[in-house]
C-alpha positions in Angstrom: -112.2 -78.7 30.2 -109.2 -80.7 30.8 -108.7 -84.5 30.6 -105.9 -84.9 33.0 -107.9 -86.1 35.7 -109.4 -88.9 33.5 -106.1 -89.7 32.1 -104.4 -89.9 35.5 -107.5 -92.3 36.7 -106.9 -94.7 33.5 -103.1 -94.7 34.3 -103.7 -95.8 37.8 -106.1 -98.6 36.5 -103.3 -99.8 34.1 -100.8 -99.9 36.7 -103.5 -101.8 39.0 -104.0 -104.6 36.4 -100.0 -104.4 35.3 -100.5 -103.7 31.8 -97.4 -101.8 32.0 -95.7 -105.2 33.2 -96.2 -108.0 30.6 -93.8 -110.4 32.5 -96.9 -111.6 34.4 -99.4 -112.8 31.8 -96.5 -114.1 29.6 -95.4 -116.4 32.5 -98.9 -117.4 32.7 -99.3 -117.9 29.0 -96.5 -120.2 28.2 -97.8 -123.2 29.9 -101.3 -122.8 28.4 -99.4 -122.8 24.8 -97.4 -125.8 25.7 -100.6 -127.5 26.4 -102.6 -126.1 23.6 -100.1 -127.3 21.0 -99.5 -130.6 22.3 -103.1 -131.3 22.7 -103.6 -130.1 19.2 -100.7 -132.1 17.8 -99.2 -128.8 16.6 -102.1 -127.4 14.9 -104.6 -125.6 17.2 -107.3 -123.6 15.8 -106.6 -119.9 15.4 -110.0 -119.3 17.5 -108.7 -121.4 20.3 -105.3 -119.4 20.3 -107.1 -116.1 20.3 -109.5 -117.2 23.0 -106.3 -118.5 25.3 -104.2 -115.5 24.7 -106.8 -112.8 25.3 -108.2 -114.9 28.3 -104.7 -115.3 29.8 -104.2 -111.4 29.7 -107.9 -110.7 31.0 -107.4 -113.1 33.7 -104.0 -112.3 35.0 -105.2 -108.5 34.8 -108.2 -109.5 37.2 -105.7 -111.5 39.4 -103.4 -108.6 39.9 -106.5 -106.2 40.9 -107.6 -108.9 43.2 -104.3 -109.4 44.8 -103.8 -105.7 45.4 -107.2 -105.6 47.2 -106.2 -108.6 49.3 -102.7 -107.0 50.0 -103.8 -103.6 50.4 -102.8 -103.8 54.2 -99.4 -105.0 53.3 -98.1 -103.3 50.2 -97.9 -99.8 51.6 -95.2 -101.5 54.0 -93.2 -103.3 51.3 -90.5 -101.2 49.3 -91.4 -102.8 46.0 -95.0 -102.6 46.2 -95.6 -99.3 48.2 -96.2 -97.2 44.9 -98.7 -99.4 43.6 -102.0 -97.3 43.0 -104.0 -99.1 45.6 -101.5 -98.9 48.2 -100.8 -95.3 47.5 -104.4 -94.3 47.8 -104.9 -93.4 44.0 -107.8 -95.7 43.9 -110.1 -97.2 46.4 -110.6 -100.8 47.4 -114.2 -101.0 45.8 -112.8 -99.6 42.8 -110.1 -102.4 42.5 -112.9 -105.1 43.2 -115.0 -103.7 40.5 -112.2 -103.7 38.0 -111.3 -107.2 38.6 -114.8 -108.3 38.5 -115.4 -106.7 35.2 -112.2 -108.2 33.8 -112.8 -111.5 35.1 -116.6 -111.4 33.5 -114.8 -110.5 30.1 -112.6 -113.6 30.5 -115.6 -115.8 31.4 -117.4 -114.3 28.2 -114.3 -116.0 26.0 -114.6 -119.1 27.6 -118.3 -119.4 26.7 -117.1 -119.9 23.0 -115.4 -123.5 24.2 -116.8 -126.7 25.2 -118.8 -127.5 28.4 -115.8 -129.1 30.1 -113.6 -126.1 29.5 -116.5 -123.9 30.8 -116.8 -126.0 34.0 -113.0 -126.0 34.6 -113.0 -122.2 34.4 -115.1 -122.1 37.7 -112.1 -124.1 39.2 -109.5 -121.6 37.8 -111.6 -118.7 39.2 -111.7 -120.2 42.7 -108.0 -121.0 42.6 -107.1 -117.6 41.4 -109.2 -115.8 44.0 -107.9 -118.1 46.9 -104.1 -117.5 46.2 -103.6 -113.9 47.8 -105.1 -115.1 50.8 -102.7 -118.2 51.3 -99.7 -116.0 52.1 -101.5 -115.7 55.6 -101.8 -119.0 56.4 -99.8 -121.5 54.0 -96.0 -121.6 54.4 -95.5 -122.0 50.7 -97.9 -119.8 49.0 -95.8 -120.0 45.9 -96.9 -123.6 45.3 -100.5 -122.1 45.1 -99.3 -119.8 42.4 -97.9 -122.3 40.7 -101.1 -124.2 40.6 -103.1 -121.1 39.3 -100.6 -120.2 36.8 -100.4 -123.8 35.5 -104.4 -124.2 35.3 -104.5 -123.3 31.7 -103.0 -126.4 31.1 -106.1 -128.6 31.7 -108.2 -125.7 30.3 -106.5 -126.4 27.0 -106.7 -130.0 26.9 -110.4 -129.6 27.9 -111.0 -127.3 25.1 -109.3 -129.2 22.4 -109.8 -132.8 23.0 -112.5 -132.7 25.6 -110.4 -135.1 27.9 -107.6 -134.7 30.6 -105.0 -137.4 29.6 -101.7 -138.2 31.4 -99.8 -135.7 29.4 -102.2 -133.2 30.7 -101.2 -133.8 34.0 -97.5 -134.3 33.4 -97.5 -130.7 31.8 -99.5 -129.2 34.8 -97.1 -130.9 37.0 -94.3 -129.1 34.9 -96.2 -125.9 35.2 -96.6 -125.9 38.8 -92.6 -126.7 39.2 -92.0 -123.8 36.9 -94.4 -121.4 38.8 -92.8 -122.4 42.2 -89.3 -121.7 40.9 -89.9 -118.4 39.6 -92.1 -117.1 42.3 -89.7 -118.3 44.9 -87.3 -116.1 43.2 -89.7 -113.3 43.4 -90.3 -113.7 47.1 -86.5 -113.8 47.5 -86.6 -110.2 46.4 -89.1 -109.3 49.2 -87.8 -111.5 51.8 -86.7 -108.7 54.3 -89.9 -106.7 53.9 -92.1 -110.0 54.1 -90.5 -110.9 57.4 -91.4 -107.6 58.8 -95.0 -107.7 57.5 -95.5 -111.1 59.0 -96.6 -112.8 55.8 -95.7 -116.3 54.6 -93.5 -117.2 51.3 -91.3 -119.8 50.5 -88.2 -118.0 50.6 -88.9 -117.4 54.3 -89.9 -120.9 55.0 -87.1 -122.4 53.1 -84.5 -120.2 54.5 -81.2 -121.2 53.5 -82.6 -124.1 51.3 -84.4 -121.7 49.0 -81.7 -121.6 46.1 -81.7 -125.5 46.3 -85.4 -125.6 46.1 -85.5 -123.5 43.1 -83.0 -125.3 41.2 -84.8 -128.6 42.3 -88.1 -127.4 40.8 -86.3 -126.5 37.5 -84.9 -130.1 37.3 -88.4 -131.7 38.1 -89.9 -129.4 35.4 -87.3 -130.5 33.0 -87.7 -134.1 33.5 -91.4 -134.1 33.5 -91.4 -132.3 30.0 -88.5 -135.0 28.9 -90.7 -137.6 29.9 -93.6 -136.2 27.9 -91.4 -135.8 25.0 -90.2 -139.5 24.9 -93.2 -141.0 25.2 -94.8 -138.9 22.7 -91.9 -139.4 20.5 -91.3 -135.6 19.9 -88.8 -134.7 17.3 -85.4 -133.1 18.0 -86.4 -129.6 18.2 -88.3 -130.5 21.4 -85.1 -131.3 23.3 -83.5 -128.5 21.8 -86.0 -126.2 23.4 -85.4 -128.1 26.8 -81.7 -127.7 26.4 -82.1 -124.1 25.8 -84.1 -123.7 29.0 -81.8 -126.0 31.2 -78.8 -123.3 30.2 -81.1 -120.4 31.1 -81.9 -122.1 34.6 -78.0 -122.7 35.1 -77.6 -118.8 34.3 -80.4 -118.2 37.0 -78.3 -120.1 39.5 -75.7 -117.4 39.2 -78.1 -114.6 39.6 -79.8 -116.1 42.6 -77.0 -118.0 44.6 -75.9 -114.6 46.4 -79.4 -113.8 47.1 -79.3 -110.2 46.0 -82.5 -108.3 45.3 -81.3 -107.4 41.9 -80.2 -110.8 40.9 -83.4 -112.6 42.1 -85.5 -110.1 40.3 -83.5 -110.4 37.1 -83.7 -114.1 37.2 -87.5 -113.8 37.8 -87.9 -111.6 34.7 -85.7 -114.0 32.8 -88.1 -116.9 33.2 -90.1 -115.5 30.3 -87.4 -116.7 27.8 -87.5 -120.3 29.5 -91.0 -120.5 28.7 -90.6 -119.3 25.1 -87.5 -121.6 24.5 -89.8 -124.5 25.5 -92.9 -123.4 23.5 -90.4 -122.8 20.5 -89.1 -126.2 21.0 -92.8 -127.8 20.8 -93.8 -125.8 17.8 -90.9 -126.4 15.8 -90.9 -130.3 16.7 -94.2 -130.7 15.0 -93.2 -128.6 11.7 -89.6 -129.3 11.2 -88.6 -132.6 9.5 -87.1 -135.4 11.3 -83.1 -135.9 11.1 -82.5 -138.7 8.9 
């Protein structure tokens, strides 16, 4: 008896939910952690951290399965996605839906350990996650929808920690949406030519020659919102050091995307993980490092 077919199927499932590509769940995780630390004033419970980290990984994985199911008629015609297991015929559409459903149920099981408000918000988060893959057919800026989906961990974190959604929550949420719109537009710039042939909408196509300007404007809005939060909450200097580091990375992204090459745009997209990490490091350090005399 050989285990090769079983191992091959497990590998296909792993690639379906992108466990081999952690950049997706990291980009989803950073705004959630910003909110979790700020809502808890720098001292979130270890239980909350575990729930949100595992929940983020599970929901991102479920979203990938759902996205591939929704895009199964398009992915085979796009160079970057034609080898995905569903597009390549390694698994069937019902299998992809089943995998997504199981992962979403596991994520919901984690949410049940949170309060009632967070549980209710999780249904909104699920609806947005399920809606996003289909916006590419009808909405000219589907990357805005992805930004909303990827930033929805912010209100869930505030709901779980303080059972309320204050102005800081919405400022961080808006910053997260701008962050998601910027990096997913960079991602869309990679596939622009293929997406034009397929006939789906993306911000890179809709914005045309203004795509680079829109990415940089989104970054600027994100930094402005986060700076406002910092000033109003009287955050200590490491917070602004984190924002400054993120701003430097964003300037670097401009050098990568201004030529609109596939390689440069994809590199900028992947580099956004470090932007989110720099901001989180600044937030965490602001609560634990001493103020400058």
